[in-house]
C-alpha positions as CSV (number, residue, x, y, z in Angstrom):
1,X,96.0,100.6,107.2
2,X,95.9,98.7,103.9
3,X,98.5,99.1,101.2
4,X,98.0,101.5,98.5
5,X,99.2,100.6,95.1
6,X,100.5,103.7,93.1
7,X,101.8,102.1,90.1
8,X,104.8,103.4,88.2
9,X,105.3,107.1,88.6
10,X,108.1,109.5,89.0
11,X,106.9,111.5,92.1
12,X,107.3,111.4,95.8
13,X,104.4,110.1,97.8
14,X,103.0,111.4,100.2
15,X,104.1,114.7,98.8
16,X,106.7,116.4,101.3
17,X,106.2,119.9,102.5
18,X,108.8,121.5,100.2
19,X,110.0,125.0,100.6
20,X,111.9,127.1,97.8
21,X,113.7,130.2,98.9
22,X,114.9,133.0,96.6
23,X,115.8,136.6,96.8
24,X,113.3,138.9,95.2
25,X,114.1,142.7,95.0
26,X,116.6,142.3,97.7
27,X,114.3,140.5,100.2
28,X,114.2,136.8,101.1
29,X,111.2,135.1,99.7
30,X,110.0,131.7,100.6
31,X,107.3,129.6,98.8
32,X,105.8,126.1,99.4
33,X,105.9,123.9,96.3
34,X,102.7,122.1,95.5
35,X,104.4,119.6,93.2
36,X,107.9,118.1,93.2
37,X,109.2,114.9,91.8
38,X,112.3,112.9,91.2
39,X,113.3,113.3,87.6
40,X,116.6,111.3,87.5
41,X,118.8,109.3,89.9
42,X,122.3,109.6,88.5
43,X,123.0,112.6,88.5
44,X,120.3,113.4,91.0
45,X,117.7,115.7,89.7
46,X,114.2,117.0,90.8
47,X,111.5,118.6,88.9
48,X,109.0,121.1,90.2
49,X,106.5,123.5,88.8
50,X,105.7,127.2,89.7
51,X,103.0,129.1,88.0
52,X,103.9,132.6,86.4
53,X,101.6,134.4,88.6
54,X,103.7,133.7,91.7
55,X,106.0,136.4,93.3
56,X,108.8,133.9,93.5
57,X,108.7,133.4,89.7
58,X,110.3,136.9,89.2
59,X,113.6,135.6,90.6
60,X,113.4,132.2,89.0
61,X,113.1,133.9,85.6
62,X,116.2,135.9,86.1
63,X,118.2,132.9,86.8
64,X,118.7,133.6,90.5
65,X,120.2,131.1,92.8
66,X,117.5,129.3,94.9
67,X,117.6,126.9,97.9
68,X,115.2,123.9,98.3
69,X,114.2,122.4,101.5
70,X,111.9,119.4,102.7
71,X,110.3,120.6,105.9
72,X,110.5,118.3,108.9
73,X,107.9,118.0,111.6
74,X,109.2,121.1,113.6
75,X,109.0,123.3,110.5
76,X,105.6,122.3,109.2
77,X,103.7,125.3,110.6
78,X,106.2,127.7,109.0
79,X,106.1,125.8,105.8
80,X,102.2,126.0,105.9
81,X,102.5,129.7,106.5
82,X,104.6,130.4,103.4
83,X,102.1,128.2,101.5
84,X,99.3,130.4,102.3
85,X,100.9,134.0,102.6
86,X,101.7,135.8,99.4
87,X,105.3,137.0,99.2
88,X,104.4,140.3,97.6
89,X,102.0,141.5,100.3
90,X,103.0,143.5,103.3
91,X,102.5,142.1,106.8
């Protein structure tokens, strides 16, 4: 594989499978983030974007506590599932 020059940018590459977890209406909710990047090194900060139409945004707008995880190989199938399954739909 040949080297790929990305230039100067403040993003992680390749994008990791990143999952955010919040509580919405008393239930645990998980969402895969499509974009996440490094904002600052000291203090450590990251930036990510979530569209207003997502179920997870309800809790984020209320200032709720959230957890962020980068999925490892064993968690990729579960991370993929929360990336395609809407949180406001019943199973």
